[in-house]
C-alpha positions as CSV (number, residue, x, y, z in Angstrom):
1,M,-2.9,20.7,-28.5
2,N,0.4,17.6,-29.9
3,K,-1.2,14.8,-32.2
4,N,1.8,12.8,-31.3
5,K,2.1,13.4,-27.6
6,L,1.0,10.3,-25.1
7,L,0.4,10.3,-21.4
8,M,0.4,7.7,-19.5
9,I,-0.4,7.4,-15.7
10,I,0.7,3.9,-14.9
11,N,0.7,3.3,-10.8
12,E,2.8,-0.3,-11.5
13,F,6.0,0.5,-13.7
14,P,9.2,-0.1,-12.8
15,P,11.5,-0.9,-10.2
16,T,8.1,-2.6,-9.4
17,G,8.4,-6.2,-10.9
18,Q,6.1,-8.7,-11.8
19,S,4.1,-9.2,-14.8
20,G,1.2,-7.1,-14.6
21,V,4.5,-4.0,-14.8
22,Q,5.3,-5.3,-18.8
23,R,2.1,-4.3,-20.5
24,P,2.6,-1.2,-20.2
25,L,6.0,-0.7,-19.9
26,K,6.2,-2.4,-23.4
27,F,3.7,0.0,-24.3
28,V,6.0,3.2,-23.7
29,K,8.7,0.8,-25.4
30,Y,7.5,0.8,-28.6
31,A,5.3,3.6,-28.7
32,V,8.8,5.8,-28.5
33,R,9.9,3.7,-31.2
34,A,7.0,4.9,-33.4
35,G,7.6,8.4,-32.7
36,W,5.6,9.3,-30.1
37,E,6.7,11.7,-27.4
38,V,5.4,10.0,-24.4
39,H,5.3,11.3,-20.9
40,I,4.5,8.8,-17.8
41,I,3.4,9.8,-14.4
42,A,4.5,6.7,-11.9
43,P,5.1,6.1,-8.1
44,E,7.9,7.7,-7.1
45,K,8.7,4.2,-4.9
46,P,7.9,0.7,-5.9
47,V,4.2,0.2,-5.0
48,R,4.9,-3.8,-4.0
49,K,7.2,-6.0,-2.4
50,V,8.6,-7.8,-5.7
51,V,11.3,-5.3,-7.2
52,D,12.9,-5.7,-10.1
53,Y,16.0,-2.8,-11.0
54,S,16.7,-4.7,-14.4
55,L,13.2,-3.6,-16.1
56,L,14.6,0.3,-15.2
57,Q,16.8,0.0,-18.3
58,E,13.8,-0.8,-20.7
59,I,12.4,2.6,-19.7
60,P,13.6,4.6,-23.1
61,K,15.5,7.5,-22.5
62,E,13.2,9.4,-24.8
63,A,10.7,9.0,-22.3
64,H,10.1,12.2,-19.7
65,I,8.9,10.3,-16.3
66,Y,7.5,12.2,-13.6
67,R,7.6,10.4,-10.2
68,V,4.7,10.9,-7.3
69,A,4.9,10.8,-4.2
70,G,1.6,8.7,-2.3
71,L,-0.5,7.8,0.3
72,G,-0.9,4.4,-0.2
73,I,-2.0,2.1,2.3
74,K,0.4,-0.6,2.9
75,T,-0.7,-3.8,4.2
76,P,1.0,-6.8,5.1
77,D,-0.4,-9.1,2.6
78,E,2.7,-9.7,1.9
79,S,3.9,-11.4,4.6
80,K,1.7,-14.2,3.7
81,M,3.8,-14.7,0.7
82,V,7.0,-16.5,0.3
83,N,9.9,-15.3,-2.6
84,A,13.3,-16.2,-2.2
85,R,14.8,-13.0,-3.4
86,F,14.0,-11.6,-0.7
87,K,14.0,-11.6,3.3
88,E,10.9,-12.8,4.9
89,T,10.0,-10.6,7.3
90,A,9.2,-12.0,11.3
91,P,5.2,-12.7,11.3
92,P,3.2,-9.3,12.8
93,S,2.5,-9.0,16.3
94,K,-0.9,-9.1,17.6
95,I,-0.9,-5.1,17.8
96,E,0.2,-5.0,14.4
97,R,-2.3,-7.7,12.9
98,A,-5.2,-5.3,14.7
99,F,-4.1,-2.1,13.3
100,W,-3.7,-3.6,9.7
101,G,-7.1,-5.0,10.2
102,L,-8.5,-1.8,11.0
103,A,-7.0,0.0,8.2
104,K,-8.3,-2.6,6.2
105,L,-11.9,-1.9,7.3
106,V,-11.6,1.9,6.8
107,N,-10.2,1.1,3.6
108,D,-13.5,-1.3,2.2
109,L,-15.6,0.9,3.6
110,I,-14.4,4.4,2.6
111,F,-12.4,3.2,-0.6
112,P,-13.8,0.6,-1.6
113,Y,-10.9,0.1,-4.4
114,D,-7.7,-0.7,-3.8
115,K,-5.3,0.1,-1.5
116,Q,-3.0,2.3,-3.5
117,I,-6.2,5.1,-3.5
118,G,-3.9,7.5,-1.3
119,W,-1.7,8.2,-4.7
120,M,-4.8,9.7,-6.9
121,P,-5.1,12.9,-6.0
122,F,-0.7,13.4,-6.5
123,A,-0.6,11.8,-9.7
124,Y,-4.2,14.0,-10.6
125,F,-2.4,17.1,-10.3
126,V,0.7,16.4,-11.7
127,A,-1.2,14.9,-14.8
128,C,-2.8,18.5,-15.0
129,K,0.4,20.3,-15.4
130,V,1.6,18.2,-17.6
131,I,-1.1,17.9,-19.8
132,K,-1.3,21.9,-20.0
133,Q,2.1,22.3,-20.8
134,Q,2.4,19.8,-22.7
135,Q,-0.4,20.4,-24.7
136,I,-0.9,16.8,-24.6
137,R,-4.2,15.3,-25.7
138,N,-4.2,11.5,-25.7
139,V,-4.2,9.6,-22.3
140,Y,-3.8,6.5,-21.2
141,I,-4.3,5.0,-17.6
142,T,-4.0,1.4,-17.2
143,A,-5.7,-0.9,-14.0
144,F,-4.9,-2.4,-11.7
145,P,-5.0,-0.8,-9.6
146,Y,-8.4,0.5,-10.1
147,S,-8.5,3.7,-8.7
148,A,-5.6,4.9,-11.0
149,F,-8.7,5.3,-13.7
150,L,-10.5,7.7,-10.7
151,V,-7.7,9.8,-12.6
152,G,-9.3,9.8,-15.7
153,I,-12.1,10.2,-14.7
154,A,-11.3,13.7,-13.0
155,L,-8.8,14.4,-16.1
156,K,-11.6,14.6,-18.6
157,K,-14.4,16.4,-16.1
158,K,-11.8,19.2,-16.2
159,F,-10.6,18.9,-19.4
160,G,-13.9,17.1,-21.5
161,Q,-12.9,16.9,-25.0
162,K,-10.1,18.5,-25.3
163,I,-8.5,14.8,-24.0
164,F,-8.9,12.1,-25.3
165,W,-8.5,8.8,-22.5
166,V,-8.3,5.1,-22.8
167,A,-8.7,2.8,-20.1
168,D,-6.6,-0.1,-20.5
169,Y,-8.2,-3.1,-18.0
170,R,-5.6,-5.3,-17.9
171,D,-7.9,-7.3,-15.4
172,S,-11.8,-7.1,-15.1
173,W,-12.7,-5.1,-12.2
174,Q,-16.5,-6.7,-12.5
175,F,-16.2,-10.2,-13.9
176,G,-12.1,-11.4,-12.5
177,P,-11.7,-14.2,-10.2
178,L,-10.8,-11.6,-7.1
179,K,-14.5,-10.1,-7.0
180,E,-15.7,-14.1,-6.6
181,K,-13.6,-14.7,-3.5
182,L,-12.2,-11.3,-1.9
183,V,-15.3,-8.9,-2.2
184,L,-17.5,-8.3,0.1
185,P,-21.4,-7.6,-1.0
186,F,-21.9,-4.0,0.1
187,R,-17.6,-3.2,-1.7
188,L,-18.7,-4.9,-5.1
189,N,-21.6,-3.4,-5.3
190,K,-20.0,0.1,-5.2
191,I,-17.1,-1.4,-7.3
192,R,-20.0,-1.7,-9.7
193,K,-21.4,1.1,-9.7
194,T,-17.4,2.9,-10.3
195,D,-16.8,0.6,-12.9
196,D,-19.8,1.5,-14.6
197,K,-18.9,5.6,-14.6
198,I,-15.4,4.1,-15.1
199,L,-16.4,3.2,-18.3
200,A,-19.3,5.8,-19.6
201,T,-16.7,8.8,-18.8
202,C,-13.5,7.1,-21.1
203,D,-13.0,7.7,-24.9
204,A,-11.8,4.5,-25.3
205,A,-11.8,0.9,-22.9
206,V,-9.4,-1.9,-23.9
207,F,-9.7,-5.0,-22.7
208,V,-7.5,-8.1,-22.7
209,T,-9.5,-10.8,-23.9
210,P,-12.0,-11.0,-25.9
211,E,-14.6,-12.7,-23.4
212,T,-14.0,-10.0,-21.1
213,R,-14.7,-7.3,-23.9
214,L,-18.0,-9.5,-24.5
215,Q,-18.9,-9.7,-20.8
216,Y,-19.3,-5.6,-20.3
217,I,-20.6,-5.0,-23.6
218,N,-23.6,-7.4,-22.9
219,K,-24.1,-5.1,-19.8
220,H,-23.5,-2.2,-21.6
221,S,-24.3,-2.0,-25.5
222,W,-23.6,1.0,-26.1
223,L,-19.7,-0.1,-25.2
224,Q,-20.0,-1.9,-28.6
225,E,-18.5,1.2,-30.4
226,K,-15.5,2.3,-28.1
227,S,-14.0,-0.8,-26.6
228,F,-11.3,-3.1,-28.4
229,Y,-9.4,-6.2,-28.1
230,I,-5.5,-5.8,-27.2
231,S,-4.2,-9.1,-25.9
232,N,-1.0,-9.5,-24.0
233,G,1.9,-10.6,-25.9
234,Y,6.1,-10.8,-25.4
235,D,8.5,-8.8,-26.8
236,E,11.4,-10.5,-29.6
237,D,13.8,-7.9,-28.1
238,D,13.4,-10.2,-25.1
239,F,14.7,-13.2,-26.3
240,K,17.4,-11.5,-27.8
241,G,20.9,-12.8,-26.2
242,I,19.3,-15.5,-23.9
243,V,21.0,-18.7,-23.0
244,P,18.7,-21.1,-22.2
245,K,19.1,-23.2,-18.6
246,K,20.3,-26.6,-19.4
247,F,19.1,-29.1,-16.4
248,D,20.8,-32.3,-15.8
249,K,17.1,-34.0,-15.5
250,P,13.6,-34.0,-17.1
251,T,12.6,-30.7,-16.4
252,L,8.7,-28.7,-16.0
253,V,9.2,-25.0,-15.2
254,L,5.8,-23.1,-13.9
255,M,5.5,-19.2,-13.9
256,G,3.5,-17.3,-12.1
257,K,1.8,-16.7,-8.8
258,L,0.0,-19.4,-7.3
259,T,-2.9,-18.8,-4.3
260,K,-6.4,-19.7,-3.4
261,V,-7.8,-17.1,-6.1
262,Y,-4.9,-18.2,-8.3
263,G,-4.5,-21.9,-8.3
264,S,-2.6,-24.7,-6.1
265,P,-0.2,-27.1,-7.6
266,L,-1.1,-30.4,-5.4
267,N,-2.9,-31.9,-8.2
268,L,-0.4,-31.3,-10.5
269,L,2.7,-32.8,-8.3
270,K,-0.1,-35.9,-7.7
271,A,-0.5,-36.7,-11.2
272,L,3.7,-36.2,-12.0
273,E,4.0,-38.6,-8.8
274,D,1.8,-41.3,-10.3
275,C,3.1,-40.8,-14.3
276,L,7.0,-39.6,-14.4
277,P,9.6,-41.8,-12.6
278,H,11.2,-40.0,-10.0
279,N,14.5,-38.4,-11.9
280,Y,12.7,-35.1,-13.3
281,Q,12.0,-31.7,-11.1
282,V,9.2,-29.0,-11.1
283,I,11.1,-25.1,-11.2
284,H,8.7,-23.0,-9.8
285,I,9.2,-19.2,-10.5
286,G,7.1,-16.7,-8.5
287,N,5.4,-15.9,-5.6
288,I,3.5,-18.3,-3.4
289,D,1.2,-18.9,-0.5
290,K,2.6,-19.7,2.6
291,A,-0.2,-22.2,3.1
292,I,0.5,-23.4,-0.2
293,L,3.8,-23.7,0.1
294,Q,3.9,-25.6,3.8
295,S,1.1,-28.0,2.1
296,I,3.8,-29.1,-0.7
297,A,6.6,-29.6,1.6
298,A,3.8,-32.2,4.2
299,S,3.1,-33.7,1.4
300,G,6.7,-34.8,0.6
301,Y,7.2,-34.1,-3.5
302,T,10.5,-33.5,-3.5
303,S,10.8,-33.0,-7.0
304,Y,9.2,-29.4,-7.0
305,K,11.9,-27.1,-6.5
306,Y,10.8,-22.9,-5.6
307,L,13.0,-20.3,-6.8
308,G,10.9,-17.5,-6.2
309,Y,10.9,-14.5,-8.4
310,Q,13.5,-13.8,-10.8
311,K,14.4,-10.8,-12.5
312,H,13.2,-11.3,-16.3
313,S,15.7,-12.4,-18.5
314,E,16.3,-14.9,-15.9
315,A,12.6,-16.2,-16.2
316,I,13.1,-16.4,-20.3
317,A,16.2,-18.2,-19.7
318,Y,14.2,-20.9,-17.4
319,S,11.6,-21.1,-20.3
320,L,13.8,-21.6,-23.4
321,G,15.0,-24.6,-21.7
322,A,12.3,-26.6,-20.3
323,D,11.1,-29.6,-21.3
324,V,7.7,-28.7,-20.8
325,N,6.3,-25.2,-19.3
326,L,3.3,-25.1,-17.1
327,I,0.6,-22.4,-16.2
328,I,-1.9,-23.3,-13.6
329,L,-5.4,-21.6,-13.0
330,S,-7.8,-22.2,-10.5
331,D,-11.4,-23.3,-10.9
332,S,-12.9,-20.7,-10.6
333,P,-15.9,-19.7,-13.0
334,S,-14.3,-16.4,-14.0
335,A,-11.0,-18.0,-14.5
336,K,-12.5,-19.4,-17.8
337,Y,-12.5,-16.2,-19.5
338,W,-8.1,-15.1,-18.9
339,Y,-5.2,-16.1,-19.0
340,P,-2.3,-14.7,-17.4
341,G,0.3,-12.2,-19.3
342,K,2.9,-14.3,-19.3
343,L,0.8,-17.0,-21.6
344,F,2.2,-15.3,-24.8
345,E,6.5,-15.3,-23.2
346,L,5.7,-19.2,-23.3
347,L,4.3,-18.8,-26.6
348,R,7.4,-17.4,-28.1
349,C,9.6,-19.8,-26.3
350,G,8.3,-23.1,-28.4
351,K,8.6,-25.7,-25.8
352,P,5.1,-27.6,-24.9
353,I,3.1,-25.9,-22.8
354,L,0.7,-27.7,-20.3
355,A,-2.0,-25.7,-18.6
356,L,-4.2,-26.3,-15.8
357,G,-7.5,-24.4,-15.1
358,P,-11.4,-24.7,-15.0
359,R,-13.9,-26.7,-18.0
360,E,-14.1,-24.6,-21.1
361,S,-11.2,-21.9,-20.8
362,N,-10.0,-19.4,-23.1
363,L,-6.2,-20.6,-22.1
364,E,-7.2,-23.9,-23.9
365,K,-8.9,-21.9,-26.9
366,I,-5.6,-19.7,-27.6
367,L,-3.3,-23.6,-27.1
368,N,-5.4,-25.4,-29.4
369,E,-5.3,-22.6,-32.0
370,T,-1.3,-22.2,-32.0
371,K,-0.8,-26.0,-31.6
372,R,1.7,-25.0,-28.3
373,G,0.6,-27.2,-26.1
374,K,-2.6,-29.4,-24.0
375,Y,-5.0,-28.1,-21.4
376,A,-6.5,-30.0,-18.3
377,Y,-9.2,-29.6,-16.3
378,I,-7.0,-28.8,-12.5
379,N,-9.4,-31.2,-10.6
380,D,-9.2,-34.2,-13.3
381,K,-6.2,-36.1,-11.8
382,E,-6.4,-38.7,-14.9
383,Q,-6.8,-36.4,-17.4
384,I,-3.9,-34.3,-16.4
385,K,-1.4,-37.7,-16.3
386,T,-2.7,-38.5,-20.1
387,Q,-1.9,-35.1,-21.0
388,I,1.5,-35.2,-19.7
389,M,2.5,-38.4,-21.5
390,D,0.9,-37.2,-24.5
391,I,3.3,-34.0,-24.0
392,L,6.3,-36.1,-23.7
393,Q,6.1,-38.9,-25.6
394,K,5.0,-36.9,-28.8
395,P,6.8,-33.5,-28.5
396,A,6.6,-33.1,-32.3
397,Q,3.3,-32.4,-32.5
398,F,3.6,-28.9,-31.7
399,D,4.3,-25.9,-33.3
400,N,7.3,-23.3,-32.8
401,S,7.9,-21.3,-35.2
402,P,8.0,-18.0,-34.2
403,E,6.3,-16.4,-37.2
404,T,3.4,-18.4,-36.6
405,I,2.1,-15.9,-33.5
406,K,3.6,-12.7,-34.7
407,Q,-0.2,-11.1,-33.9
408,Y,1.3,-11.3,-30.2
409,S,4.0,-9.6,-30.6
410,R,4.6,-6.9,-28.5
411,E,5.4,-4.1,-30.9
412,E,2.1,-5.2,-33.0
413,L,0.2,-4.7,-30.3
414,C,1.2,-1.1,-29.7
415,R,0.9,-0.3,-33.1
416,Q,-2.9,-1.6,-32.3
417,L,-2.9,0.6,-29.1
418,L,-1.7,4.0,-30.9
419,A,-4.4,3.1,-33.8
420,I,-7.1,4.2,-31.4
421,Y,-5.8,7.6,-30.6
422,E,-4.9,7.7,-34.9
423,Q,-8.9,6.9,-35.2
424,C,-10.1,9.4,-32.7
425,Q,-7.8,12.2,-34.3
426,S,-9.0,12.0,-37.9
427,S,-12.8,11.5,-36.7
428,S,-12.2,14.7,-34.7
429,S,-10.7,17.0,-37.6
């Protein structure tokens, strides 16, 4: 089988939008630039409501894409989210709510993974065909959704040592915040057993934080030898030709999803009202729970401006023009182990960052190491106020040089991924 061929099975791929798409998309881009022949299995239609067709332009022409149909369970979860780029759908009727409630129950009982489980068999059959026809040994599968890893288990059972499969965890399945608030106990037990099987079956596992890797190693010592840390990052190409937005007042830009799980901006807005004059604004780009948006409106915070999801280049322009970039995590115990993928683009923007989250967060550690911003406990309004004022009064204290964060460039991170496959090839030859 060809050593320089790579099969990538990616359930969330352009034109699907949101930040999770960036990591596999950039791996594709820079693997092709490194001279690898890349084959991609991806859904025929976007799996999420958020769509960004501009991302299709980033897929290299040399990449071979196989679009696969599937039978994913599509619940109306997105109807609970507000997105300014799309017309809001009418609230579901009683019959619709009953139907989707039943569908979710069946999914939880029979398929305790995710609602894209129906895509798995189609992806598997196409993958088998591509591996045989193209003589591919190297296989990359990324999750979320975690059901994609079931394709890897099936492929490994069929091809054995003929393939080398890397399982790329964009988020932890067992230790993430969703586990704490959204998963029923019996379902979590099933998830843990399945996740353990995935880790035992794959040839290498990649995690986006060293802390998450350590959590898994503490559970399974044998993962020490076949697990790796490859962070999320930024793509220097994304910043070429981008003109920063200009604002007529001091502006704080907030990127990302806001939910009960991922965090709320209410404490931040309270702190800003107390310590800043009223000629400032907070611009939020991303999705938000309707309940959180309604609570903001009810509180009368007129400084908060919600723009919804924006195409990737537009979001970068806002971040480049901000006086301060914001990151908000929840106070969930598991949140201290992770950070949003958007963090590294914000580091590259060179503007001061104010991040809120749990105590002793990995996010705080990165900000301190890079000298790019300040961190505050999300439930400590006084600490938030102190950090805001420190940022605004002493902006020169922060490092804004791209040179100091080159280890987070997408090109370097792809080099690390390809090195895993090259290491395997050399050890087996």
